[in-house]
N, C-alpha and C positions, 0 to 999 in steps of 0.2 A: 110499693113500687109496681107499676103496670108491667105486663109481660113484654110489651114493646120496649119499655125503658130498660128492663133487665137484659134483653137481647142486645140493645145498644151498648150498655155498659160492658157486657161480656166481650163484644166485638172490639170495643175500644181498648179494653184492658189487655187483651191478648194480642193486639196489633194485627188482627186478622182483617185485612182490607177487604177481601172478598166477602167476608161475613158482614162487614159494615155496609158495603154496596148492596148486598142482598137485603139487609135490613131496611135501607132507604127505599129500594124498589118495592119491597113488600109493604112497607108502611104507606107508600104512595098509593098502592092498589087498595089497601084496606081503609084508608082515611083520606079519600080524595077531596073531601070538602075542606080539609085543613091545609091543603097544599095548593099554592098558587099555580104551579106548573113545573115542568121539567126541562132542564137544559142538559142534554146528554152528549158527552164527548168521547169519540173513538172507543165505543164500548164493545165488549164481548157479550152479545145478547143471546146467541143461540149455540147449542152444542155442536162442535166440529172436531174432527180428528186433530189433535195437537200433540205430536211427539215431543215438542219442546217443553210443553207443560209437564209431561210425565218425567222428563229428565230433571227439570227444576224441582219437582216435588220430592226428589230423593233427600234433599236437605231437611225435610220435615219428618222423616221416618225416625221412630224411636231408636236410640243407641247409634245406629248407623249414621243417621242424620247429624248427630252431635259430633261424631268422629270426622265426618266430611267437613262440617262447618269450622272446625278448629284445625284442620290440616290442609287438604288439597283444594277445597272450594274457594277460599280467598285467592290462592295462587292462580287458579283457573280463571277466576273473575278478573284479575289484573290483566291476564293475557287476552281475554275476550272483550274487555271493555271498549276498545276502539270499534270492534265489530258491532257490539250491542248499541252503541251510540249511533252508528251509521244506520242500523236497522230501525231504530226508534224515529229518526228524522227523515230518512230517505223517502222520496227523491230530493228533498231539500238538504242543504248543508247544515251541519251542527252549528247553531249560533255561537258566536264568539263569547257572549256572556255566559252561556251554559258551559262552554269549555273552561272558562276561567273560574266559575263559581261552583260547579258540581264537584263533589268530593267523593272519588272512588273509595277512599279509605273509610268514610262513613258508610257507604253503601255495602262494603264488604266486611263489616263487623259481623261476627258470628250471630249476634242477636238479630241483625237486619237480614242476614241470609236466611235465618229461620222464618222471619216474617214474610219474606219474599217467597220462600218455598211453600209455606202454608197457603199463601195467596194463590199460588199456582195450583196447588192441590185442590183448592176449592172452586176454581174457575168453572170447570165442567159441571160438577154437581149443582152449583149455584145457577148456572144457565138452564140446566134441566128443570130445576125446581121453579124457576120464574117464568118459563116460556108460556105456560098456559094462562098467565094473568095479563099478558100484554093486551090482548083483545078487549079486556074489560076496562082498560084505562080510558077515562073520558077527559083527563086533564089536558090542557094545552101543552104541547111538547115541541121543542126544537131539538133536532138531532144533527150534530155537527161531526163530520168525518173528513179525514184527509184523503185526497184522491189516490195517493199511492201508499196507504197504510199497509205496512207489512207485518204488523203485530195483531191487530184485531180484524183487519180487512174491511174495506168499504162495503162489501156485499152484506155484512152483518147489519149495518145501519140501514141499508136499502130494504132489507127484510123487515126490520123493525118499523120503519115508516109505513109499511103496508099493513102492519098489525095494529098500530095505534091510530084510531080514527081522527082525522083532522090534523095530524102532526105534519111538521115541515122538515125536510131534509136539506141541509146546507153542506155542499161538498167544497172543501177548501182546495183550490187548484194548486198543484205543485207541493202540497204538504204531505207528510207522512203521519205517523201515529200521534206525534206530540203537537197537536193543533193549538193547544193553549200557549205554547211557546212561539209558534210560527204565525198565529193569527189572534193575538190576545185582544185586539180591539174588537174583532168580530164576536169573540166569545163574550167579552164584557158587555157589548151592546145587547146581545141576546138575553143575558142575565138582567141587565138594567131594564129592558123593555118588559120582561116578565115581572120584575119587581114593581115597576111603575103601574102596571095593569092589575096589581094584586088587590085592588080595592073595588068592591062592587061585583065580585064574581058570584054567580048564582049559588045559593045554599049557604053562603057565608056573609054575614052583615059587613057592609063596607067594601065588598069586593066587586070587581067587574070582570067580565070574560076577556081573556087575552086573545087578541087577533093574531094568530101565528102566521097568517098569510102575509102580514106586514113585515115579518122578519125574513122572508124568503129573499 
């Protein structure tokens, strides 16, 4: 098994989403000829001061984290859930379908709280580790962000588009962090265009270069 494959299996098996995202970004940087392009949504790409991340990471601490996950964390989560939903979607309203189908009980299981906490703990280190590789990416990239994102903030995407040569930034007006819920057609079109153009790309037989300017 290759090193990249081992990293993927480890990230997947431990439910470490930040590890998995870092693996994908790192793999894209190292194996650009094997990747058609990138469609990036509401990402945390650069290290910033995040007190909320430090608080969330408490659930990942040995012993103390286990105590929190099985006692007060689920209760606090229930109380904070309306505010968290508002923060994820604001300035847009939380969609009725999300309200009907999203399960707070599933999100507040101890195992899920641990996964979320580990994800939060790895956000800043992952951003620090990846920031030097952005300028070396030559892949076509479409970066989509919500105009009013209160979780990852639009300026992170604006910085990234300046780092990746030839990338395109799409700002979704009136949307917050959850752009895939608020503008699913726009996201799907970006992915579909990248897929359709994944034949004739230089360096890979049968690929052609994706014109990101057409996605703007």
